[in-house]
N, C-alpha and C positions, 0 to 999 in steps of 0.2 A: 504494499499500500503505498501512495504516497504520504509523508504524514509530515506536518507543522507541528514543532515542538515549543512550546510557549517556553522561555529561559528567562527569569526574572533576574538571572544572577546570582541565587542561592545554590545550595548544595541538592536540596530534592529536585528542581528541575532540571539540573545539570545530569543528575543520576537516571532522570526519568528520558531524557534526549540519548545519553548512553546507552540503555535499555531499549529503546525504541530503535537505535541504528543496527544492535546486536541481534534483536528479532528479524532483520533482514528488510527492515521498510527503508524507502527512499526518505531519507529527513531534511529538512529542513530548519534551522532553528530561527527564531524572532523573537529579539525582545521589543515590550511594549512600554514606549516613553509616556506616561502619566501625568507627569507634571510640567507645569508651562514655564515652570523656571527650570531653566538647562543647566545653572550652573548648581543648582541644589546638590549638598552634598549630604551621605548618610551620619548620623550621630549616633555611633555605636550601636546597636541593636534596634534602634528606633527607626520606624520609616522603610520604607524600600523605594524602588525605582530610581534610584540616585543615579548620578555620573558613573561613581564607583560600581554600582549593580550593572550598568550596561556595560561595561569595562571586563568585567567578572564574566559576564555570559560571553564575549566573545571570545577572552581565551579559551574557555571551555569548549566553545564550538570549535575552535582552531584545533584544540585539542583531540575533539572527535573527528575531526575531517569533514565537519559539513558546512554547507553554507551558512551564512548567518545576515539576518538584516536586522534593523531596526525600525518601528513602523509608531508614527508619531499617531497616539490614539489622545493624544492630551486634552483637545477641545470636546470629543466624545465623552471623556471621563469627568469635565467638569459640569456639561452638560447633563450628563445622568446623575453618575454617583454622587459628586459634592452636593449638585445643586438639590438633589433628594433630600441626601443628607443635613444641607439647611432647611428647606422647605417641611421638613417631618419634625425637626427640633422646634421651628418657629409655630407650628400648628400645636406643639404641646404632647407629641407622641416620639418615642425612640427608636429609630432607626439602626439597622444593622448594615454599614456600608460594606462589608465584605461581601454579604449577601448579593445587594446590588451591585457589586463589582463582577461577580460573577455570571449575574444575569444580563448586564448590560454592556460590559467587555469583554471578557474571556469567553462566555456561551454564547454571544449575539455578533458584536463589533467585530471580534477575533475570528470568529467561529465561520460567520458569513462572507467574512473577506478570505478566508482560507478556501470555503467553498466554491467561491467566484474565481480562485487562480486555479482551480482542479484538484485541491487537495480531499484527501478521502477520510481523513481526521485530523483532530487537534491532538497532542499528547501534552499533559500540564504534569507537575508535581504533587499534585493533590494526595492526601491519603484518605482515599474512598478504594470500594471495590466494586468493578461490574461484573455481574454473574449472566451469562450466556444459555439459554435453556432452548431447547427445539422440542414441539408437542410432539413431534412424527408425523405431521401434515405438512410438514414446509415451514411452517411459523416459527420464528425465532423472537424470545422474547429476552431483553435486557433489563437486568433489575438492578438499582443503585444499591451499594449497600455498605455498613460501618466497615472503618478499617481495623486490622488486628490490633494496629496501635492505638488503644483507646484513648493514648493521651494527646493525640495527635490527630485523631479520626477528625475528617472535614465534610463528610457526610449532610451535616446539619447547614452548612454553607452552599453545600451543592446541590440541595434538592428543588432548589428554584430554577434549576435549568431544565428538568419538566423532561418527556420520552424522546419527543423529536431529536433534542439537540444530545440528550444521550447516545443517540445512536451514532453520533459522530466523534465520541470522544473517546482518551484512551486515558487510562490513569494506570502506569508503568509499577508505580510503586504499592498498589492494592496490597500487596502479598508480604510487607515487610514489617516484622511486630514492633522494629524501637528505632528509633532515630541513631542511633548506633550502628544500626547495619547499614544503614543509608549512607553514613559517615564512610564506615569502610570501604563499602562500593566505591564510594567517589575519591578515597584514597588510593584504593588497589588500582584506577583508570590512570592515575597522575592527573587528578582535578583540582587547582590549586582551592576551590572553595571547601573541602573535606572536612576544614576546621572554622569555617565562615560561622557566626553568631547569629541563631535565627533572627528574624525580623518581627517586631510587635506593636501592637498600638496601630491605630489607625494612620495608614501608609499617609494621606496628603495633613497630618496633624505628626508631624515627626518629634516635635517638642514633648508631647504627651498633654498638652496643656487643651482639652477640648473646649473647656469653657473660654478662655482665651480666643479661640480662634474663632468661636460661635457669637462672641463680644466684638471681635474685629470685621465681620462680614455683615453681622446682623443689628450693629450700633449698641448701644445703652438703653435699657428700657424700664427704668426702676417703676418700681412696685410695692404690692405687702406679700406679706407672708401671714397666715392667719390658720388658727388652729379650725377644728370641726364645729365648733359653735360661734365661728366668725368672728372672734376676737384676735387682732393684731398683734401677731408675736414678734415679728421682725420684719427686714425689708429687704429687697432683690435687686439687682442691677438688669435682670431680664428673665423672666420666668422661662424663656424658651431653654435656659441653662440646667434644670432641673429636671429628674424623672422620677416616675413612681418607682419606690422603694428606697430612694436614696437617704441616707441618715447623714453623711459627711458632709461638711462645707456650707450648714445650711445658717451658720452664725446668727441663732436666735438669742434675742436680748430676753429672755425669760424661759425659767424652766416649765417643765409641765406641772400641775399640780400634783401628780402622784408621783412624781421626780422620776418617771420612766423616760426613756430613749424618744424622740418623735421621728418619724419619718415622712418623705413627701407620698402622700395619698392621692393626692388632684393635682393638676397643670390646667386652671382656667385660663386659655389664651385670650378668651371675649374679654375677660375682666384684667388680663395681665396678674392676676393671681395666683399663688402656691398653696395648697393647702397641704397642712401637716397635720398627721394623729399617731395614733398607739400602733403597734407593731401588729395587733390581730386585725387591724382593719386593711392590712396585706394580703391575706390569705384568700384564697379565690379558687371555686370548685366548676367555674362555667366560662368557658372561651369561643369566642366568636371570630371569625376569620374571612377575611376577602381575599380575592384573586386567587384561590386556590389551583394546584397545579396538581393533578393525580398522575402515578405511572401506569403504564399499559396493564390493562387486565385486573388492577386492584379492587376498583369497584365492582365489576362484575362478580370476581371470586368472592370478596369478602361480603358484601352486604347485605344483611338479612332482608325481612319481608317489609320493613320498615326503614331501610338503609342504615342502621346501625352496625357498627362491628366493634371487637375488641383491637384496642393496639396500645401502644406506649408514645406518649408526646413528649416532646423537649422544646423549652422555650428560649435556650440559652446556646450559644457553640458551645460551651462543656458543662452543662446543665446535666442532671441527672434525670433519665427519662423517667415518666409515672405514669401507670396505668390508666387507662380511660376507655369511653367508648366514642366512638369518631363517627359522624356521617356527611357526606357530601348534599348542601343545600342550594336553592337557589334554581333559575331554569334551566342553565348551562352546567349545573353540579360546579360552579363557581366561588361557593361558599363552602366555609367547613364550619360544623359546630360538634363541641368539646364537650364529655362532661367527665370530670375525672372520676375514678371509682375507689381511688385509695386515699391519700394524704392531701393536702391541698396543696397549691401551688404559693408562692408570696413573691410580689412585686412582680406582677405580670403587666405591662405597660404595651396601650395600643402602638402600632408600629412595628413592634416585635416580631420574627419570622416563628412561626408554630409548624414542626415536623412532627410527622406522626411516623410511625417505625411498627413493625412485625418483626420482632427478634432484631437482627442486623439489617434488615431490608427496610430502604426507605418507600413510603406507602405514598407520600404527599407532603404538600407544603402551601401555607395560607399566611397572610400576614395580619396579626391581632387587630381587632377593632373595638373590641372591648371583653372585659375579664370581670364576673362578678361572683360573689357568693350566693349560694341558692339559700 
C-alpha cells in the first residue's frame, strides 16, 4: 500500500513510520506545521509541532530512507481546533482540543489530502488497535480498540474519527504494551528521538497557562462568583476561564459556612457568573450528548427493542470507564443518552467528549451537552 506517515518529530510517530516501511509499504513522511509562528521553539516537554520537532522528523525520515515533506496546516488548525477551543470556553463549556485535532486535522485535513494524492492510508503513532474481522460473506469490519498500553491508550481521543476514516488509518504501535518497548525499537533503528521526552499539555499553549491564553484571546471580562444561594463570594476576570469541577484558583473572599471546599458547579455565560458549591453537587448519573458517531455494526448488534445496551463510558482522556446503559437517539441516531448503572461521575462538563466502550472496543462517541443527577 501507499502510506502517508504523519511524523510529529516524536519517538512514537518515528517508530510507526519505521514499522510501516518494514511491513513493505511505500511510505512517505509528512510533518504538519500547525503553528503560525515559524520561529516558535519547544519548551522542554511542553507543546509540540515546533521548529525542533520538524527537524527531528526530517532526521528520522532520512534514517528510514523515505521522502519527507512539511505541510502547512496552520490556517486550518487555527480556524478549527483553536477557534473551537476559544468558542467553547467562551460559551461556558469544556472542550478537548486533542479530540478536535484528531477530528479536523489528522483525520480530516491530512487524511483527505492524502487520499486526493493517491495514498491508501495514513499511519500515525497513536496508541490504539484496529481489529479486522470477516463475516465469511466478504464483509470486512474494522473495529477501534484500546491499546494494551493502558497508560498511553489514545482510543478516547480517536473515537471521533468514525468508521469511514478508520478504514483509511493505520496504528502500527497498536501491539506495544509499554513506551519503553517503543523507545527500544527506536534505539535499535538508530533513531535519534529514542530518548526524546514526551510532549504534554495543549500544543498551542506551550507554557501551560491556559487561563492566560484565554485572557489574551478573549480579553478581560470581570464578573461575580456566587454560591448556590446567589450570595457573592468572590470575583473573576472572565467566566470562560472556569470549568465545572474546578477547585483550585477560585480566589474566594470568604469560606463556606460549613468550612468545606467549594467547587465550580456551573458557568453561566449569559450573566458572566461562576457558581460554586459543595462537592456533592458535582455527582451525576445521567449524561446527554450530541453529534454522536457510531462505529459500524454497533447499534444493530447491541441495541435491545427499546434501544438500550450495556456498555462502559469514559468522559476524560485518562479517566476510568464506568458501567452504564447507552442508547442512540434523535432522527439520525445523532445523539447519545447515558444512564450510569454504578457509581456516579463527578464534574462532567458540557463540551467534554464521552466515549462508549464494550471491553476494549470503542462503540461510539459524542460531545456532552448536559449532565445531571436523577
